[in-house]
C-alpha positions as CSV (number, residue, x, y, z in Angstrom):
1,M,-205.1,-80.5,-16.8
2,T,-202.0,-78.7,-15.6
3,I,-199.2,-78.6,-18.1
4,Y,-195.6,-78.9,-17.0
5,S,-192.4,-79.1,-19.0
6,R,-189.6,-81.6,-18.8
7,I,-186.1,-82.0,-20.3
8,T,-186.2,-85.1,-22.5
9,G,-182.8,-84.8,-24.2
10,T,-179.5,-83.1,-24.0
11,G,-176.6,-82.5,-26.3
12,S,-173.4,-80.5,-26.6
13,F,-170.5,-79.6,-28.8
14,L,-167.0,-78.3,-28.2
15,P,-164.7,-77.2,-31.1
16,P,-161.9,-79.6,-31.8
17,R,-159.2,-77.1,-31.0
18,R,-158.3,-77.5,-27.3
19,V,-156.1,-74.8,-25.9
20,T,-154.3,-75.7,-22.6
21,N,-152.9,-73.3,-20.1
22,A,-149.4,-74.1,-21.2
23,E,-150.3,-73.0,-24.8
24,M,-151.9,-69.8,-23.5
25,V,-148.9,-69.0,-21.4
26,S,-146.5,-69.6,-24.3
27,A,-148.6,-67.4,-26.7
28,L,-148.9,-64.6,-24.2
29,A,-145.1,-64.7,-23.5
30,T,-144.4,-63.9,-27.1
31,Q,-146.2,-60.6,-26.4
32,G,-144.3,-59.9,-23.3
33,I,-147.2,-60.8,-21.0
34,E,-146.3,-63.0,-18.0
35,T,-148.6,-65.6,-16.5
36,S,-148.4,-69.3,-15.6
37,D,-150.5,-72.4,-15.4
38,E,-150.3,-72.2,-11.6
39,W,-151.6,-68.6,-11.6
40,I,-154.6,-69.5,-13.8
41,V,-155.5,-72.7,-12.0
42,E,-155.2,-71.2,-8.5
43,R,-157.5,-68.2,-9.3
44,T,-160.0,-69.9,-11.7
45,G,-159.7,-73.7,-11.7
46,I,-159.3,-73.5,-15.5
47,R,-156.8,-75.9,-17.2
48,A,-158.0,-75.8,-20.8
49,R,-160.6,-74.3,-23.1
50,H,-161.8,-74.8,-26.7
51,F,-161.5,-72.2,-29.5
52,A,-163.6,-72.3,-32.7
53,D,-161.9,-71.9,-36.1
54,A,-162.5,-68.6,-37.9
55,D,-165.1,-70.1,-40.2
56,V,-167.2,-71.6,-37.4
57,F,-170.1,-69.6,-35.9
58,S,-172.5,-69.9,-33.0
59,S,-175.2,-71.4,-35.2
60,D,-172.8,-74.1,-36.5
61,M,-172.0,-75.3,-32.9
62,A,-175.7,-74.9,-31.9
63,L,-176.6,-77.2,-34.8
64,K,-174.3,-80.0,-33.7
65,A,-175.5,-79.8,-30.1
66,S,-179.1,-79.6,-31.2
67,N,-178.9,-82.7,-33.3
68,L,-177.5,-84.7,-30.3
69,A,-180.3,-83.4,-28.1
70,L,-183.0,-84.3,-30.6
71,K,-181.5,-87.8,-30.9
72,A,-181.4,-88.2,-27.2
73,A,-185.0,-87.1,-26.9
74,G,-186.0,-89.5,-29.7
75,I,-187.8,-86.9,-31.8
76,G,-187.2,-85.4,-35.2
77,V,-186.7,-81.7,-36.2
78,K,-190.2,-81.5,-37.5
79,D,-191.6,-82.2,-34.0
80,I,-190.1,-79.0,-32.6
81,D,-192.5,-76.0,-32.4
82,L,-190.2,-73.5,-30.6
83,I,-186.5,-72.6,-30.9
84,I,-184.7,-70.3,-28.5
85,V,-181.0,-69.6,-28.6
86,A,-179.1,-67.9,-25.8
87,T,-176.0,-66.1,-27.1
88,S,-174.0,-63.0,-26.8
89,T,-172.0,-63.8,-29.9
90,P,-174.5,-64.1,-32.7
91,D,-173.5,-65.0,-36.3
92,M,-174.5,-61.5,-37.4
93,V,-176.3,-58.4,-36.3
94,F,-179.5,-59.9,-37.7
95,P,-181.3,-62.2,-38.3
96,S,-181.1,-64.0,-35.0
97,T,-178.8,-67.0,-34.5
98,A,-182.0,-69.0,-33.7
99,C,-183.3,-68.3,-37.2
100,M,-179.8,-69.2,-38.6
101,L,-180.0,-72.5,-36.6
102,Q,-183.6,-73.1,-37.8
103,G,-182.5,-72.8,-41.4
104,K,-179.6,-75.2,-40.9
105,L,-181.9,-77.7,-39.2
106,G,-184.2,-77.6,-42.2
107,H,-187.0,-76.5,-40.0
108,H,-189.9,-74.2,-41.1
109,G,-192.6,-72.2,-39.4
110,A,-192.1,-72.4,-35.7
111,P,-191.1,-69.2,-33.7
112,A,-187.3,-68.8,-33.4
113,F,-185.6,-66.1,-31.4
114,D,-182.5,-65.2,-29.4
115,V,-182.2,-64.4,-25.7
116,Q,-179.3,-62.1,-24.8
117,A,-178.5,-62.3,-21.1
118,V,-174.8,-63.1,-21.5
119,C,-173.7,-65.9,-19.1
120,G,-177.3,-66.0,-17.6
121,G,-178.7,-66.6,-21.1
122,F,-179.5,-70.3,-20.9
123,I,-181.3,-69.9,-17.6
124,Y,-183.4,-67.1,-19.1
125,A,-184.1,-69.1,-22.3
126,L,-185.1,-72.2,-20.4
127,T,-187.4,-70.1,-18.2
128,V,-189.1,-68.6,-21.3
129,A,-189.5,-72.0,-22.9
130,D,-191.0,-73.4,-19.7
131,A,-193.5,-70.5,-19.5
132,M,-194.5,-70.9,-23.2
133,I,-195.1,-74.7,-22.8
134,Q,-197.1,-74.1,-19.6
135,S,-199.2,-71.6,-21.4
136,G,-199.9,-74.1,-24.3
137,S,-198.0,-71.9,-26.8
138,A,-195.5,-74.8,-27.5
139,K,-195.2,-78.5,-26.9
140,K,-191.7,-79.3,-27.8
141,A,-188.9,-76.7,-27.5
142,L,-185.3,-76.7,-28.5
143,V,-183.3,-74.5,-26.1
144,V,-179.7,-73.8,-26.9
145,G,-176.7,-71.9,-25.4
146,A,-174.0,-71.2,-28.0
147,E,-171.0,-68.9,-27.8
148,V,-167.7,-68.0,-29.6
149,F,-166.3,-65.8,-26.8
150,S,-162.8,-66.2,-28.1
151,R,-163.6,-63.5,-30.7
152,L,-164.3,-60.9,-27.9
153,L,-161.0,-61.5,-26.1
154,D,-158.1,-59.0,-25.8
155,F,-155.1,-61.3,-25.8
156,K,-153.0,-58.6,-24.2
157,D,-155.2,-58.7,-21.1
158,R,-154.2,-61.8,-19.1
159,S,-157.0,-61.2,-16.6
160,T,-159.7,-62.0,-19.1
161,C,-158.2,-63.8,-22.1
162,V,-157.4,-67.0,-20.1
163,L,-161.0,-67.3,-18.8
164,F,-163.2,-67.9,-21.7
165,G,-163.9,-70.6,-24.3
166,D,-166.3,-71.6,-27.1
167,G,-169.0,-74.2,-27.3
168,A,-172.7,-75.0,-27.4
169,G,-175.2,-77.0,-25.3
170,A,-178.8,-77.8,-26.1
171,V,-181.8,-79.4,-24.5
172,V,-185.2,-80.5,-25.7
173,L,-188.0,-79.4,-23.4
174,E,-191.3,-81.1,-23.8
175,A,-194.8,-80.7,-22.4
176,S,-195.5,-83.2,-19.6
177,S,-198.3,-84.2,-17.3
178,T,-195.8,-84.5,-14.5
179,P,-193.5,-81.8,-13.2
180,G,-190.1,-81.5,-14.7
181,I,-189.2,-77.9,-14.1
182,L,-190.3,-77.2,-10.5
183,A,-189.5,-73.5,-10.2
184,T,-187.6,-70.7,-11.9
185,D,-186.1,-67.4,-10.6
186,L,-184.8,-64.6,-12.8
187,H,-183.3,-61.2,-12.0
188,A,-181.3,-58.3,-13.5
189,D,-179.8,-55.0,-12.3
190,G,-178.5,-52.7,-15.0
191,Q,-176.6,-50.5,-12.6
192,Y,-173.8,-53.0,-12.8
193,A,-173.6,-53.0,-16.6
194,R,-170.1,-51.6,-16.7
195,I,-168.4,-54.2,-14.5
196,L,-168.7,-56.9,-17.3
197,C,-169.3,-55.7,-20.8
198,V,-168.2,-55.3,-24.4
199,P,-168.7,-51.6,-24.9
200,G,-168.7,-51.5,-28.7
201,H,-171.4,-51.3,-31.4
202,V,-171.7,-51.2,-35.2
203,S,-172.2,-47.9,-37.0
204,G,-171.5,-46.7,-40.5
205,G,-170.3,-50.2,-41.5
206,Q,-167.6,-50.1,-38.8
207,A,-167.1,-51.3,-35.2
208,Q,-167.4,-48.3,-33.0
209,G,-166.0,-48.1,-29.5
210,D,-164.2,-51.0,-27.9
211,A,-165.2,-54.5,-29.1
212,F,-163.1,-56.3,-26.5
213,L,-164.5,-57.8,-23.3
214,H,-163.9,-55.8,-20.2
215,M,-164.3,-57.1,-16.6
216,D,-163.8,-55.7,-13.1
217,G,-162.9,-59.1,-11.7
218,Q,-163.2,-58.3,-8.0
219,A,-166.6,-56.5,-8.4
220,V,-167.9,-59.4,-10.5
221,F,-166.8,-62.0,-8.0
222,K,-168.3,-60.2,-5.1
223,L,-171.7,-59.7,-6.8
224,A,-171.8,-63.2,-8.3
225,V,-171.3,-64.9,-4.9
226,K,-174.1,-62.8,-3.4
227,V,-176.7,-63.2,-6.1
228,L,-176.1,-66.9,-6.8
229,D,-176.7,-67.6,-3.2
230,E,-179.9,-65.5,-3.2
231,T,-181.4,-67.0,-6.4
232,A,-180.6,-70.6,-5.2
233,H,-182.5,-70.0,-2.0
234,A,-185.3,-68.2,-3.8
235,V,-185.9,-71.0,-6.3
236,L,-185.9,-73.6,-3.6
237,A,-188.4,-71.6,-1.6
238,K,-190.7,-71.3,-4.6
239,A,-190.6,-75.1,-5.0
240,G,-191.0,-75.7,-1.3
241,K,-187.8,-77.8,-1.3
242,P,-184.8,-77.9,1.1
243,S,-181.3,-77.8,-0.3
244,S,-180.8,-81.3,1.0
245,D,-183.2,-82.5,-1.8
246,I,-180.6,-81.4,-4.5
247,D,-178.9,-84.3,-6.1
248,W,-176.7,-82.2,-8.4
249,L,-175.8,-78.5,-8.4
250,I,-175.0,-77.4,-12.0
251,P,-173.8,-73.8,-11.8
252,H,-172.4,-71.5,-14.4
253,Q,-168.8,-72.5,-15.0
254,A,-167.0,-69.2,-14.5
255,N,-164.7,-69.7,-11.6
256,I,-164.2,-72.6,-9.3
257,R,-164.0,-70.3,-6.3
258,I,-167.5,-68.9,-7.0
259,M,-168.8,-72.4,-7.4
260,Q,-167.2,-73.6,-4.2
261,S,-168.7,-70.6,-2.3
262,T,-172.2,-71.3,-3.7
263,A,-172.0,-75.0,-2.7
264,R,-170.7,-74.1,0.8
265,K,-173.6,-71.7,1.4
266,L,-176.1,-74.3,0.3
267,K,-174.4,-76.9,2.4
268,I,-173.8,-79.1,-0.7
269,P,-170.6,-81.1,-0.9
270,M,-168.4,-80.5,-3.9
271,D,-168.9,-84.1,-5.0
272,K,-172.5,-83.1,-5.8
273,V,-171.4,-80.2,-8.0
274,I,-170.9,-80.7,-11.7
275,V,-167.5,-79.1,-12.6
276,T,-166.5,-78.6,-16.2
277,V,-164.8,-75.2,-15.9
278,D,-161.4,-77.0,-15.7
279,Q,-161.7,-78.3,-19.2
280,H,-164.1,-75.8,-20.9
281,G,-163.3,-72.5,-19.3
282,N,-166.2,-70.0,-19.1
283,T,-168.4,-70.6,-22.2
284,S,-170.9,-68.0,-21.1
285,A,-174.5,-69.0,-22.1
286,A,-173.2,-72.4,-23.2
287,S,-171.7,-73.4,-19.9
288,V,-174.8,-74.7,-18.0
289,P,-176.1,-76.8,-20.9
290,L,-172.6,-78.1,-21.6
291,A,-172.2,-79.1,-17.9
292,L,-175.7,-80.6,-17.9
293,D,-175.0,-82.8,-20.9
294,A,-171.7,-83.9,-19.4
295,A,-173.5,-84.9,-16.3
296,V,-176.2,-86.8,-18.2
297,R,-173.9,-88.6,-20.6
298,S,-171.4,-89.6,-17.9
299,G,-174.3,-91.3,-16.0
300,R,-174.0,-89.0,-12.9
301,A,-177.3,-87.2,-13.5
302,K,-180.1,-89.7,-13.7
303,P,-183.9,-89.6,-14.4
304,G,-185.8,-88.8,-11.2
305,Q,-183.0,-86.8,-9.7
306,T,-183.4,-83.1,-8.6
307,L,-181.0,-80.6,-10.3
308,L,-180.4,-77.0,-9.5
309,L,-179.1,-75.0,-12.4
310,E,-178.0,-71.4,-11.8
311,A,-176.0,-68.7,-13.6
312,V,-174.9,-65.1,-13.4
313,G,-173.7,-62.8,-16.2
314,G,-173.2,-59.4,-17.6
315,G,-176.2,-57.0,-17.4
316,F,-176.0,-57.9,-14.6
317,T,-178.3,-60.9,-15.0
318,W,-178.8,-63.9,-12.8
319,G,-181.2,-66.7,-12.1
320,A,-181.9,-70.4,-11.3
321,V,-184.0,-73.3,-12.4
322,L,-184.9,-76.2,-10.1
323,L,-186.0,-79.4,-12.0
324,N,-186.6,-83.1,-11.8
325,L,-184.7,-84.8,-14.6
């Protein structure tokens, strides 16, 4: 019998501290940096984002999102036999955030590991979990995207510090006799590593190099628009589906202009695109599962519908997942 995988539960968590554009503008002004709500909204679509407190880590937010996803799936922690966390902001150098999450869940024995593909991380993690379930290596997987990107931001650089936020999203992916995930498509190209990176590392007990996020905005925008269009068409072709079959497009929430461009090329109206970037900012690997959970809990995304998830991130990484909910 052919084994498929299907999402059976979703969950998400945003830190309580909500930072509006007005608050960002005011804080930046004290450092002599000029910007405005209008400037941010026009270029990105972002109006607010959430920042975690200093004592909150990726695994803490992942735990809250995971518990909600498990509850939605109607299963217990002991039923999980695979944990994958997508993050670029781990709790520590090692062990993995997935192992930290496993400990906080009170779970024992199942494989747990991180995937680091920056904003493309959740798409990568979901694809790996799907492959492991199809192979029979797992039956019930917890797949999480969790980030505290606020700790990588240079608040003297208005071109990047207004873009990102913190949060976590999770899904339970279970083996099924009927197709849930219809097709996946993953890519990377390391020649673009420097256009979006945090070029620092730990050595001798100290951070070496620059531990702030750096981005060539124009280069990222141009590449993102191109590869998101390509991966969307590729995953549709693999599944043998036309874009007209898509009920909801759930893209990485980085920039409203990129999302609009992707929808336009797929001939999908914006009222079929899940948009959370205005309230969440760019939460990197957490953005797609956060948006997915928002779509499910609001009643927009319903069982039986076809969803296209896609993301692009530093590396450069990109990919897409087409699924029936």
